[in-house]
C-alpha positions in Angstrom: 92.7 123.7 86.0 91.3 123.2 89.3 89.6 126.1 90.3 92.2 128.6 88.8 91.3 130.2 85.9 93.4 133.5 85.8 96.8 134.1 84.9 99.6 136.4 84.8 102.2 136.5 81.6 103.8 139.0 82.0 101.8 142.2 82.2 98.9 140.3 80.4 95.7 139.0 82.9 94.3 135.9 81.3 90.5 134.8 82.4 89.9 131.4 80.7 86.6 131.4 82.2 85.7 134.6 80.8 87.7 134.6 77.7 89.4 137.7 78.3 92.6 139.2 77.9 93.4 142.3 79.5 96.7 144.8 79.3 96.4 147.5 82.1 92.8 147.2 82.7 92.1 147.6 78.6 90.5 144.4 77.1 92.5 143.2 74.0 90.7 141.4 70.9 91.9 137.9 71.6 89.2 135.4 70.5 88.1 132.4 69.3 90.8 130.1 68.0 93.5 132.7 69.2 92.2 132.2 72.8 92.2 128.7 72.6 95.7 128.9 70.9 96.9 130.9 74.5 95.3 128.9 76.5 96.6 125.5 75.6 99.8 127.1 75.7 99.3 128.5 78.9 98.3 125.6 80.6 101.3 124.0 79.1 103.3 126.5 81.6 106.7 127.4 79.0 107.4 124.4 77.8 107.9 124.3 73.6 104.7 122.8 72.5 104.9 120.8 68.8 102.8 122.1 65.6 101.5 118.2 65.9 100.2 118.6 69.6 98.7 122.1 68.8 96.9 121.1 65.8 95.2 117.6 67.7 94.7 120.1 70.9 93.3 123.2 69.2 92.1 122.4 65.6 90.8 118.6 65.8 88.8 117.4 64.6 89.7 119.6 61.5 92.7 118.8 59.7 94.7 121.3 59.2 98.4 122.2 58.7 101.6 123.3 59.7 100.8 126.9 57.9 97.7 127.0 59.5 99.3 127.1 63.3 102.1 129.7 61.4 98.8 132.1 60.3 96.8 132.2 63.6 99.9 132.0 66.2 101.1 135.2 63.6 97.1 136.6 64.5 97.2 135.9 67.9 100.4 138.1 68.3 99.1 141.3 66.4 96.1 140.7 68.8 99.4 141.1 72.1 100.5 143.7 70.2 104.0 140.9 70.1 106.5 141.0 67.6 107.9 138.2 66.3 111.4 139.4 66.0 111.8 140.4 69.8 108.8 138.3 71.1 107.6 139.6 74.4 104.7 136.9 74.9 105.0 134.3 72.7 108.5 132.5 70.6 109.4 130.5 67.7 111.5 127.5 68.4 112.8 126.6 65.1 111.7 123.3 63.8 110.1 122.2 67.1 106.9 124.6 67.6 106.1 126.9 69.9 106.7 128.4 73.5 105.9 131.2 76.0 108.5 133.8 77.3 108.0 133.4 80.1 106.1 131.2 82.8 102.7 132.0 83.6 101.8 132.9 86.9 98.4 132.0 88.7 96.5 134.7 89.5 93.6 134.3 92.9 90.7 135.2 91.8 89.4 138.3 93.0 86.1 138.6 91.2 82.8 138.4 93.2 80.5 135.4 91.0 79.0 137.2 88.0 75.1 136.6 87.3 74.9 134.0 84.7 74.1 135.6 81.1 70.6 135.1 79.5 70.3 131.6 78.3 71.4 131.1 74.9 70.4 129.4 71.9 69.3 125.3 71.4 72.1 123.4 70.6 72.5 123.3 67.1 72.4 119.4 65.7 74.1 116.5 65.9 75.2 113.9 63.4 74.5 110.1 63.6 77.1 108.2 64.9 77.0 105.5 62.1 75.1 106.2 59.0 75.4 110.6 59.2 74.4 110.8 55.2 72.1 108.3 54.2 69.0 110.5 53.7 68.5 114.3 54.5 67.1 113.7 58.0 70.2 112.4 59.7 72.1 114.9 58.6 69.7 117.2 61.1 68.2 118.5 64.4 68.8 116.2 67.2 71.1 118.2 69.5 68.8 121.3 68.5 65.6 119.4 69.2 67.2 118.1 72.5 65.3 118.5 76.3 68.3 120.4 77.3 66.6 123.1 79.2 69.8 125.5 79.2 69.2 128.2 81.7 66.7 127.1 83.9 66.0 124.6 86.4 63.9 121.4 86.8 60.2 122.6 88.6 60.9 120.0 90.9 64.6 121.2 91.7 64.2 124.4 91.9 65.9 126.1 94.9 64.4 129.2 96.3 64.0 132.6 94.7 66.5 133.8 97.4 70.4 135.0 96.8 71.9 132.9 94.5 74.7 130.2 95.4 78.0 129.7 94.2 77.3 126.4 92.7 74.1 127.8 91.1 76.1 130.6 89.7 78.4 128.1 88.5 75.7 126.1 86.9 74.1 128.6 85.1 77.1 129.9 83.7 78.0 126.0 82.1 74.4 126.3 81.3 74.7 129.1 79.2 78.1 128.4 77.6 76.6 124.9 76.9 74.2 126.1 74.9 75.7 128.2 72.1 76.8 125.0 70.4 80.5 125.3 69.6 83.0 123.0 70.7 85.3 125.5 72.8 82.2 127.0 74.9 81.1 123.2 75.1 84.3 122.9 77.0 84.3 125.6 79.0 80.4 124.3 80.1 81.9 121.0 81.3 84.7 123.0 83.5 82.3 124.4 85.3 80.1 121.4 86.2 83.0 119.7 87.4 83.4 122.7 89.8 79.9 122.9 90.5 79.9 119.2 91.3 82.8 119.9 93.5 81.4 121.7 95.2 78.5 120.2 95.7 78.4 116.6 94.3 74.6 116.4 95.0 73.1 119.1 92.4 71.8 117.6 90.1 71.1 120.3 87.2 75.0 120.2 87.1 75.1 116.2 87.1 72.6 116.6 84.1 74.0 119.4 82.2 77.8 117.5 82.4 75.8 114.3 81.0 75.0 116.5 77.9 78.0 118.2 77.0 80.0 115.1 77.9 77.0 113.2 74.9 77.3 116.5 72.6 81.2 116.0 72.7 80.5 112.5 71.0 77.4 113.8 68.7 78.8 117.3 67.9 82.2 117.6 68.2 84.1 113.9 67.5 84.9 113.1 70.7 85.3 108.3 71.1 81.8 106.9 71.7 83.0 106.3 75.7 81.9 110.1 76.3 78.7 109.2 75.6 78.5 106.0 78.1 79.9 108.6 80.7 77.1 110.4 80.3 74.3 108.2 80.6 75.6 106.9 83.5 75.9 110.7 85.0 71.8 110.5 83.6 71.0 107.3 85.5 73.1 108.9 88.2 70.3 111.6 88.7 67.4 109.3 88.1 68.4 107.4 90.9 68.2 110.3 93.1 64.6 111.6 91.8 62.9 109.6 89.6 60.7 112.0 88.3 63.3 114.3 86.7 62.3 114.9 83.4 65.4 116.9 82.2 67.4 113.6 83.5 65.5 111.2 80.9 65.9 113.3 78.6 69.7 114.0 79.1 69.2 109.9 79.2 67.6 110.1 75.9 70.7 111.6 74.1 73.3 109.8 75.7 71.4 106.4 74.3 71.0 108.4 71.0 74.9 109.4 70.7 75.6 105.5 71.1 72.7 105.2 68.0 70.6 103.0 70.7 67.7 104.3 68.5 64.9 102.6 70.6 66.5 103.2 74.4 66.7 106.8 73.2 63.0 107.0 72.2 62.1 105.6 75.3 63.8 108.5 77.3 62.7 111.2 74.9 58.6 110.1 75.4 59.6 109.1 79.2 60.8 113.2 79.6 57.5 114.3 77.4 55.5 112.3 79.7 56.6 113.6 82.9 56.8 117.4 81.6 54.2 118.0 78.5 56.0 121.4 77.7 59.6 119.7 77.0 59.2 120.7 73.3 63.0 120.4 72.8 62.2 116.5 74.0 59.2 116.3 71.8 61.0 117.5 68.7 64.2 115.1 69.3 61.4 111.9 69.7 60.0 113.2 66.3 63.5 113.0 65.0 63.9 109.3 66.0 60.2 108.6 64.6 61.4 110.3 61.7 64.3 107.6 61.3 62.2 104.8 62.7 59.7 105.5 59.3 56.6 106.8 61.1 56.7 109.8 59.6 53.2 110.9 60.3 54.2 110.3 64.1 56.8 112.7 63.1 55.2 115.6 61.4 52.3 115.5 64.3 54.9 115.4 67.1 57.4 118.7 65.1 54.3 120.7 65.0 52.7 119.9 68.1 55.2 122.1 70.4 53.5 123.4 73.4 55.7 126.6 73.8 57.4 129.0 70.9 58.6 126.8 68.1 61.4 129.0 67.6 63.2 127.9 70.3 63.7 125.0 68.9 66.1 127.1 66.0 66.1 124.1 63.1 62.5 122.8 63.5 62.5 124.1 60.1 64.6 121.7 59.1 63.3 119.0 60.5 59.7 119.6 59.1 61.0 120.1 55.8 62.5 116.3 55.8 59.0 115.1 57.1 57.3 116.7 54.3 60.4 115.5 51.6 59.6 112.1 52.7 55.9 112.0 52.6 56.0 113.3 48.9 56.4 117.0 49.1 59.6 118.0 48.0 58.1 121.6 46.8 57.1 122.8 50.2 60.3 121.2 51.8 62.4 123.2 49.1 61.4 126.4 50.5 62.6 125.1 54.1 65.9 124.4 53.2 66.3 126.7 51.0 65.7 129.7 53.7 67.8 127.4 56.5 70.7 127.6 53.6 70.2 131.5 53.4 69.8 132.2 57.3 72.4 130.1 58.7 75.5 130.3 56.4 77.4 129.6 60.0 75.9 126.2 60.7 76.7 123.6 59.5 73.6 121.1 59.3 72.0 123.9 57.1 75.2 123.5 55.0 74.8 119.9 54.4 70.8 120.0 54.5 70.3 121.7 51.3 73.0 120.2 48.8 72.0 117.0 50.2 68.3 117.6 49.1 69.2 118.7 45.6 71.6 115.7 45.1 68.9 113.4 46.2 65.9 114.8 43.5 68.8 114.5 40.9 70.0 118.3 40.6 73.3 117.8 40.5 75.2 120.2 39.1 73.1 122.8 41.5 74.0 120.2 44.4 77.5 121.0 43.3 77.4 124.6 43.5 75.6 124.9 47.1 78.3 121.8 48.4 80.9 124.4 46.8 79.5 127.3 48.9 78.8 125.2 52.2 83.3 124.6 52.1 84.1 128.2 51.5 81.7 129.1 54.1 84.3 126.8 56.5 82.2 124.3 57.4 84.1 121.2 58.1 81.8 117.8 58.5 82.6 114.5 56.7 79.0 114.5 55.8 80.0 117.3 53.2 83.0 115.6 51.7 80.7 112.1 51.4 78.3 114.1 49.4 81.1 115.6 47.2 82.9 111.8 46.9 79.2 110.6 45.7 78.9 113.7 43.0 82.9 112.8 41.9 81.7 109.5 41.1 78.8 110.1 39.0 80.8 112.1 36.9 83.3 110.2 36.6 86.5 111.7 38.8 87.7 108.7 40.2 91.2 110.9 41.8 88.3 113.6 43.3 86.3 110.6 45.2 89.3 109.6 46.5 90.4 112.7 47.8 86.8 113.4 49.8 87.1 110.2 51.2 90.2 110.6 52.7 88.9 113.9 54.0 85.8 112.5 55.5 87.8 109.6 57.3 90.3 112.1 58.6 87.3 113.9 60.2 85.5 110.7 61.3 88.6 108.5 61.8 86.1 106.7 64.9 83.4 106.5 62.3 82.2 103.0 60.3 80.9 104.5 57.4 83.8 107.1 56.0 86.6 103.8 56.0 84.0 102.0 54.4 82.7 104.1 51.5 87.0 105.0 51.3 87.5 100.9 50.7 85.6 100.4 48.7 85.8 103.1 46.6 89.5 102.4 46.2 88.8 98.6 44.9 88.7 95.8 44.6 87.8 94.9 48.0 89.3 91.9 50.4 86.0 90.0 50.1 87.0 88.2 53.6 87.3 92.0 55.2 84.2 92.9 54.0 82.5 90.1 55.3 84.0 90.1 58.7 82.8 93.9 58.5 79.4 93.2 57.8 78.8 90.3 59.8 79.9 92.8 63.0 77.9 95.8 62.1 74.7 93.2 61.4 74.8 91.9 65.1 75.5 95.3 66.6 72.7 96.7 64.7 70.7 93.3 65.7 71.5 93.5 69.1 69.7 97.5 69.2 72.7 99.6 67.9 72.2 102.1 65.0 69.4 103.2 62.5 67.8 101.5 60.1 70.3 103.4 57.7 72.8 101.5 58.5 71.7 98.4 57.5 72.5 100.4 53.8 76.2 99.9 55.3 76.2 96.6 55.4 74.7 95.7 52.0 77.4 97.6 50.5 79.8 95.5 52.4 78.4 92.9 51.0 77.8 93.6 47.6 81.9 94.6 48.0 82.2 90.7 48.8 80.7 89.6 45.9 77.7 88.5 47.9 74.6 90.2 46.1 72.1 88.4 47.4 73.5 89.2 51.3 73.2 92.6 49.9 69.6 92.4 48.7 69.1 91.2 52.0 70.7 93.9 54.9 68.9 96.8 52.0 65.6 94.6 53.1 66.0 94.8 56.3 66.5 98.8 55.8 63.3 98.9 54.6 61.8 96.9 56.9 63.4 99.2 59.6 61.5 102.0 58.3 64.0 103.3 56.1 62.0 105.3 53.7 64.4 107.3 51.3 63.8 105.6 47.9 65.3 109.5 46.4 68.8 108.1 47.7 68.9 104.7 46.8 67.7 106.0 43.0 70.6 108.3 42.6 73.0 107.3 44.6 75.9 105.9 42.0 76.8 103.4 45.6 73.8 101.0 44.6 74.2 101.4 40.4 74.8 98.0 40.7 72.1 96.8 42.7 69.9 98.8 41.0 68.3 96.6 38.4 68.1 93.6 40.6 64.6 92.4 41.1 64.8 92.5 44.7 66.3 95.9 44.6 62.9 97.3 42.8 60.5 95.3 45.2 62.8 97.4 47.9 61.6 101.0 46.2 58.0 99.4 46.0 57.8 98.7 49.5 59.0 102.1 50.5 56.6 103.6 48.4 53.3 101.7 49.9 55.2 102.9 53.1 55.0 106.1 52.1 51.4 106.9 50.9 49.9 104.3 54.3 51.8 107.1 57.1 50.5 110.6 54.5 47.2 108.7 54.6 47.5 108.8 58.6 48.2 112.7 58.4 45.3 115.2 58.7 44.5 117.0 55.1 44.0 120.3 57.3 47.4 119.9 58.7 49.2 119.0 54.9 47.1 121.4 53.4 48.8 124.4 56.0 52.3 122.7 55.2 52.0 122.7 51.8 50.4 125.6 51.3 53.0 128.1 49.0 54.1 131.1 50.9 
């Protein structure tokens, strides 16, 4: 698209940067998916665009059908005042798709650069690359707690308080859009960061911002993992240019995090905090990874020792809830989970965390009801389908579990876990396939990729291949690495076949001993404060 952001279509003026459609200076109510549909059609000129292409480019990763596209076109036409029987802007091409009625015109950008809007909220959480659902903690809070610093420059690179340059204006606006936490706005941010770097290739904030936005593509919006590699390269280039740039280390940590390299990610976050002790989001990101590694006392300490306003880390309470739950204080955790579910109905991770909590504690009918409500809210995430499949298996509904696994795979086709579970659920599993897949995953994990919880997938594959001893050994690797969610292991139907094995029981006992040791490290006044009745 280059620097061009304004198009004319008949009497319409469409501003792609501002997501604004006007007719004779009067703004029209074209927003959200309607605007994204119009944007994509504009960039295709007046060629016919098929249903499959529109679904892939506008709706993915959500799974929709042609009827969904048709209904969205109807809404767009209503907003534009267009008549489908005598279209002026957008026509249907029978059996093929849709086409603009006229070739859009590129308009000069005659506007003065606008001041950037105020900084937006911190980005919402991301999901873990492979084992997104092994316990509630894997469902919350990483991107929410990242030190992205949207809307402000690092002190070491701040420009003098004089007239804002065009590059600065682009970067500030990009940071605002990136901070909203929605896929379309993240893409807008990427466009703006790229434009800023074309104008000033040495701008470090633009490099760091683009790195974060590329990582968000992977962690939040289901893009392939190579974008996290590009993010890593950008962050490393910023560090080479300025070795003491805290925000660059935070971005590097995020890139590693999205690639599942937990130790490298933790090193990046910790370095960011060392360079900038006020980097609360980096501190909270490190806390999330402490939790994943079983360092629960460290996680709770980091989550409760922020330097600034805790409300800036929007989902901090979910992260604290997971710490408390794993440490053995489910009642205190429940209050946090329930409140987040009630307050943030539009947030995918709040919608996942509450039904997952109920499931882990054996409150299955409540978990199903909460899950159904989350779906009614429009939440589209593979974790909800994976949970739905486990609930279906517990009630003996094989058709429902198979359907839920298919939905999870459709949403995250590049992720390992949904495919593994779908194959196991379909059974019987080819033993050679399962052993090969388990060996490849184990090799990746031994090489530093992934989380301790990812060993559970290895365990399930070995068990499906008929090697119970190897399955239990993989389960022990998860426990040795810090996996601490004994409640999930007890209730999940996936581990029922292993649950009577002495080695399985020993694993649960090891988790209990570890939890007791971690609980003893937490200062009693802090525990008393966090577990007090509201």
